[in-house]
N, C-alpha and C positions, 0 to 999 in steps of 0.2 A: 761804613754802612752802619743802619741802625735796624738792625730787626726785629718785628712785630709776631702779632697773632692776627688771625682774621676772626673776632665772637663768631661760634658758629650761631645768628641767628636761627635758622631754621629746624636746626635738629637740637638743639643743648634743654627742650623743655623749660618748666617756669618753677624746677622744686627750687628755691635761693640758694641751699646749699650746694647744689652741685655746678650751679655759679658760679659762685664763691669759690671751689673747689678749682672749675679751671679755671680762674682770675690768678691764684695762687699760682697754681700747678707752672702757667706762664713764667712771673716773676720770678718765678725760686729758679726754674732752665732759667734764666739768662735775658728772658726777652724783653727787650725796652717801652713795648704800645702794645698795646692793642686798640684796634679800630674794629666799629662796628654800624654796621647798614643801616639805614634808613625806611622805613616805610610806616604812613599812619593807618592809611585804610587799605583795604584788599578789596578786591572788586568780583562780585560774582561774573564769573564768562557765558553766561545766561542773561546779563541786563542787555535792553536795548539798545542797539548799534554791535552788542558783542565786543569780545573783550580780549586781546593777546599779547598783552604783559606775562613775562617768566615767573611773575608773583602773582597770588589771589586771595581771597578770603580765607581759603587754608591754611594759608601758608604763614605760620608765628613768625612775630617779630616784635623784640620787646622793644619798649620803648628808647631810648640813650640817653635824653637827660638824669630819665630816671633809673635807665641800668645804670650808670656813671658816679651817682650819688650815692646809692648802695657796693658800686665795685671802690668805689673812693677812700670811702671806710674798711672796706674790707685787704686791701691792698694798700704798700706804702712805697712805691718806684716809680710803678706803673701807669707811662702816659695813656690817657684816654684820649683815642682818636674817633670822631662824627667822620666815616668815609660815606655817604655826604650828608649832613641832614641837608631839606631839600628850602631851602630857603624864601623860596619865594609863596609855597604855603601854610608861610608860618606871617605871625608879628615880629616885624624888626624888632621895637621895644621889649617886649617879652622876651625876644630869644636873648637881646643885651643881656635881659635879667638874670633869668635862667644861668644863662655860661657865666655869666662874672661870678653867681650866689656857687657853681662848682667849680669854678675857676680857684677862685676863694679857699674853700672847705678842703678840696684835694692840695690844697701848698703847690698852686701852679702848674698841675696837670693836663689841664687842659689842649687840645688842637682842636680848632674847629673847624673839620673839614665841609664846605659848603657846596650846593649846584643847581643846574635851576630846574630838574625832574624832567618825567617824562609821561607822566600818571595821572592821564587831565581828568581821572578818578576822582583824585585824592584833592587836585585842588577846588574842581564840586564840589565836595564834598565838604573840605575846608572855609568856601565863600573868599580865597581868592582867584582872582586872573591869570588863568594856565598861555592865554595869548599876548602879556607882555611881560613873559615874567625876567626874562633876559636882561633887560632896561632895567628894572626893579631891581634887579639883585647889585647892583652897583651904590642904589642910593642906600636899599640896607645896610650895606653894608661899610658907607661913607658915614650914616646915622649910627647904628654901632660904636665902633674905632669914637667917634665921637662922645655916646653914655658912655664909654668902657675912660677911657683919659680925661673930661673934665665932670667937676662935681657936678655944674649949674649947667643944660645944654640951652641955647635957640635953633632951633635948625629947620629950615624950609624948604623944604623939595616941590617933588609934581608930587610922591603920593605920599611924602609926610612929613607929618609937624608936628615937633615940640616947643614948646614957650615955656623959659625958663625954668625948665624941668630935669633932675636928672635922676641916677639910680645909685643905693647903697645899699650894701657894703661895690667900691671897684677892685676890681683884677689889681692883685699884685702887679705894682709896676702902669698899670693904665692899659696895658697891650694883651690882649688874647692874638695867639695865629690866626691867622687864613688860609688855608688850603683849595686849593677850587679842583673840584672834578668835570669832565668832561674833552671830548674831542673836537669838537664844533673849531672852524676857523673862529665866530667870536669869543670862544673862551678861551683858546692857547690866547687867543690875543689881552684878553682883558687878565688873565694870568702871568703873563708877561709883565702887565701895566699895574697893576694890585698888588697882587697875592704873594702870601709867604711860601708857595707852597703849591704843589699839582700832585693829585692822581693822573694820569693819563690809564687809560684805557688799554691796552695792549697786549698783543698776546706772544712777540717774539723779539730777544734783547736788541736787534738790526730798526724793528719797527718803533721800538722805544729813541733810539738812537736819533733817527729823524726827527722824532717826533719832540727831543728834548731842546734838538736845532731850534724848530721855529717858536718855543717859546722864549729860547735865549735870545732870536734876534727881537722878539718884542718886545721883549727887557732892554733889549741895549737902544729899541726906537726910544723907547719910553725913557731913557737918561738914565737905569738901573742897572745898579751891576746882576750878571744875569747866574754870579757862582753864588746867589744868596738866592735864590728861589729854590725851596726843596723839591726834589721830586721822589715819588713814591710808588716801586712797582710792586707785582703780587705774585706769589706764584702756588704749584697747590701742589696739598699732600693726601696722595690717596692712598697711597701704598708704604706704612714707614720701611719697610726694606727696602722700598728706592728712594730712599729720605737721602742718600750720599748721593745721586743723580738730581736731585732740585734743589740741592744746592751747589750744584755746577753751575745751573739755571740763575741760580739768585746770583753768583757774583758773574754773571754772566753780564745781568741786569744792571749791575753797579755797575760794572764797567762800559756801559751802554751810556751813562749818567746815573742812574739809579743813587741817589743819597739815603736813599728807608727801601726795603723790601717787607711783606708784610705776608705769613705762611698760612693759607687759606685751607681746611680738612673739609669744607663742606661742600656735598656732592655724593658722596659717597656711601653716603649712610650709615655713619659710627654712629654709637654711641658716648655717649658723654665721656665715657671711661676711653673708648677708639679716637677720640679727637684730644683727652690729655697725652696717650701712649704717644699719637701721629707727629702733637707738637715736640713732644720732649725726645723723641728718636730724632726729631731736624735737627735740636739744636744738640743734641752729643754729636753727630756727625758733621756739622758747622765750622766745632770750636778747632 
């Protein structure tokens, strides 16, 4: 099982030296990846029609691709994981270009997690259609994979057209792993059919076991080897003194089918140093 950390987006602040220290501390503690959430716009809860989402305009979010460009330069081995980029609210060809550049400059350390999103406010602000996002994400993935693989691409889809054009530089090997997030039936089927891995939103190991079985069934139906699909669970550390209990929970997720687990320290209102102390405590007792 590969261990990572969830970048404490909402609590880390804006000091680049603090962000550097956190990523380097995670790498030095032995974590293998860093996962970052994505939100472009935060809504005002007093907007017409109201707003009920967990994040609003007062919640800070560092943009993952630019964040990872910085972190790629201050770390050496840490895999950089988007968990997840809301792909249908972004332009597919531009994401292909940005990720190819990031993958190349980080030495092949990018894992691209994507999802369809839930926040219609962001889609409106970014000029994309919220209502067909599930169908569009598949076409986006097909286009991006073609642009990563081939120097010159001709692509004619329902929403995307590229006529004898390509991106340069291409990512090492012409491939960037694509993982999916979400729990709906279409997401599970789509993950089994076309994704390299999955970020399930489950709280208990038993729930993960049942969810993994559904993804594996979808993979088998699509003629794929289910064992090739990675599964990433998350555990929360709100008290470093209880890190041992969280380690046992992580191991239970591994037994339920997780190939990766990320340690999340957000929500306890830690200072940046307390976030570092918490991930170090978990790493120490997990060895």
